[in-house]
N, C-alpha and C positions, 0 to 999 in steps of 0.2 A: 458230525464234522462237516465243514463246507467243501464243495468240490468245484473245480473250475470247468469240468466238461460233463458233469452229471447233475441231475436233480433226483434226490432220494426222498420219497414220501412214504410215510407209514400211516395207514388208516385202519385202525383196529388190528386184525392179524395179517393183513395183507400189505406188503411193501411193494412199491412201484419204483423202479429204477429207469430214469429216462436219460438216453444219450442226448446230450444238449450241445451239439455244434451244428445247428440248423443251416448255417451258411455254407457248410460243406456236405450237406445231407448226412450229418453225423458220422463223418469218416473217422476211422479208429487211429488217431494219432498216438504217440507214445504216452502222452499225459493220460488220455482216456484209458489206455490199457492198464496203466498203474492204478488209476483211480477206481476202475471196475474191480480190480483185485481187492483194494481197500475197502470198497463198499460191501462186497460180499463177505469179507471178514467181519465187518461191523454187524451185518444183518444175521450172520450165523451166531454171533455172540449175544443176540437179542432173543431170549427165549419166547417172546411174545409174537415173533414173526413165524407164520405157518406156510405162507406161499409168497413167492417173489414174481412179479410181473416185470419183464423187460421190454421197453418200448423206445421209440425215438421222438424227438421234437420236430416241429415244423412240417408234418405231413409225410415224413419218410422215416424208415427204420434205421438203415445203416447202408452207406454206399461203399463199405469196405475200407481198404487202406487209402490214405490221403495221397492221391496222385500228384498234388502239387509238390509234395516233398521229393517226388521221384525225378523232378527235373535235374537235380544234381546227381551226378554219377555216384554210385556206391560200390564199395569193394564187396567181395563175397562174404568176408567176415562181418561187415556192417549189416548186410542183408540178413545173414544168419541170426545176428544179435537181435535185430528187429522182430524176427519171427519167434525167436525163443521167448521174448516177452509176451507175444501173442499166445504162444503155446501155454504159458503159465495161466493166462486168463481163460483159455479154452478148458484146460483141466479143472480149473477151480469152478467153473460154471457147470460143466458136465457132472462133476462129482459133488456139487453143492447138495447138502443133506436134506433139503426140503424141496417139494415140487416147485418147479419154475415154468412160466408160461411166456412165450414170445408174443407180443401183441404187435402185429406188423401192418403198418400202412405205407403206401408208396414203395420206394425202392428198398430191397434187401438184397444186394448184389455183392459179388466178390466174397471177401471175408465177412461181409454183412449178412449174406445168405447162410453162411455156415455158422455165424454167431446165433442166428435164430434156431438152427438145428441143435445147438448146444443145450437148448432149453427142452424140457420134457414134452411140452405141447406147444403148437403154433396155431394161433388164431389170426387170420389175415382178413383185411378188408377187401372188398371186390375190386379195388384199384391197386392192390399190391402186385409188385413184380419181383421175380427172383431170377438169378443168373450167376453162373460161375464164370465171370468175365476175365479170368486172369490171362487166358491165351490171347486176349485182344491186345494186351500190352506186353506180351512176350514173357509172362511170369508163369511159374508153376503154382499149383493150387496149394493154399495154406489155410489156417483156421480150422484144421481138423476135417476139411472137405473130403479128403481121400478115405477117411474112416467113417465119417458120419453119413455122407450122402449115399454110398451103396447100401448101408443098412436100412435106410429109409425107402429108397426107391428101386433098389436092386442094382447089380453091377453094370448091366448093359445100359440101363437108362442113365446111370451116373456117368459112365464113359461118354455117352452122347452129349450130355449137358456140359461136360467139362472140355471135351475135344472141340465142340462147336462154339462155346461161349454164348449160346442162344439165351435170350431173356424170355421167360415164360410168364403168362399172367396168372392171377389167382385161380382161375377156373382150372387151368391146366395143372397148376400146382396141387390142387385138391385131387384131380383125376389120377395123378400119379402117386398120391400119398405123401406128398411133400409137407402138407399142412393138414391140420386136423379139422378146421372149420373155416369157411369163408362167409362173411356176413357183409351187408351194406356198410359202407364207411361211417355212415351216421350212427350205426348200432355197434361199432367195434368196441368201444370202451365198455359199454353197458354189458355186452355179451361176454367179454373177457372177465369183467368183474364178477359176473354171476358164476362163471365157471370156477374162478378163483375161490369164491365163497363156498361153493359146493365142495371143493377139494379140501379147503380149510376146515370144514366141519367134520372131516374124517379123523381117524386116530392118528396123531402125528408120529407116534413111535412105529406103528405098523407101516405107515406109508413111507417113512425113512428107510425101513428095512426092504420094503418092496422095491423102492428105487435102486438101492444098492444091489439087490439081487438081479434086477433086470439089466442094469449096466454091466454086471459081472458075467451075465449069461453068455454074452458074445464070446468070451474067451474060456468058458468052462465046458467040459463034456457033461453029459446028463447026470452022471454019478456025482460030479462035483456040484452041480446045480441042486441036486436033491439033498446033498449033505448041508449045503447052505440054507436050504428051505428048513430042514429039520432044526438046525441051530436057531434060526430066526423065529420059527414058530414056538420054540421053547421059551425064548424071551417074551414073545407076545402073549402066549397063553397064561403067563404068570403076571401079566401087567394089570394095573388098575383099570386101564381102558378096556381090556377084554371083559372084566367083571361088569363095568358100566354098560358095555354093548350088550351083554347077555341080559342084564337086568332090564335095560330099556326094551329089549326084544319082547320079553314076557310081559312087560308093563304096557306094551303098545304105545311107547312114546319115543320121541327122538333122542338119541344118546347125546350126552355132553362129554366130549373126550378132553382130557387134560394133558395127554402126552406122557402119562406115567404108567 
């Protein structure tokens, strides 16, 4: 389907979703929030998609909420409604059953920074910038930042970033563990694609269960995590992919996983 604020491209087993409002640095208006939900539904329904890359058009990832729409006063109910739509998008992306990679160039700030953290991995260019800018305009954090950020950088660091609204560069983001890799801007797409292809060559069923277990681990005790591992491994060990992996190991060849 066509989108007003997104470009969705599928090349082989990798789908790329591009936030496409470059005139606003890809600010998350209500249309984009709805369309990203719809795009993720479409991609999940496509069994040929193994990895999703999320990026932004025009040299920036996402500038967060559209500040232009904030010139008009909003009631508390209106503000809550806008964030509840954002919340649906956050949950959909975090729980998306296949690996996701944020490919970040330029600004990823406010809800845009947290949108990147909704992805499983973050690859940033050396000119990327991140920041929880909410306090700069008298807003509380949204986009899942209060849950996602402390789990990535630790509680004290998360509080500092949120309380100050400081913008940090890619090197600092890498130092504190906010991103997985930083590469020259000219190499960003190539590096991200190579990482996506490496992940896509893995066993889809096992990786889907791994992602689910890792996401659940934050809310489980050790016993609960072990129970979930036993259940998941039971499914994995009976799969065709496991038999293919073992066969390839002994044949000394790369495995070809089918997700079954």
